C-alpha angles and dihedrals in degrees: 000000000000128000092204112116122212113248108247103179127102119284132214090258092056094055097039117125127198123209128215091273094055095254117142122230140167131215116238095225091054091048089054090067096042091050089048099239109163094211134033090225091062092052091043089060089055091051092051091052090049091051090049090051090051091051092049089051093047091246113150116240126194092210 
């Protein structure tokens, strides 16, 4: 038949949070698992690069 395995990990929808204003958000530590980073430190480096890119593009960041 098929050798394709069904993905069984968590998805973005499963870890989505909604604040009191109805806005969706995700927690970085939960995203680490969903995106299959083995270590938090590796994902943290990605977040730092993303924040730097936002600053270089004059995009406002809360953190």
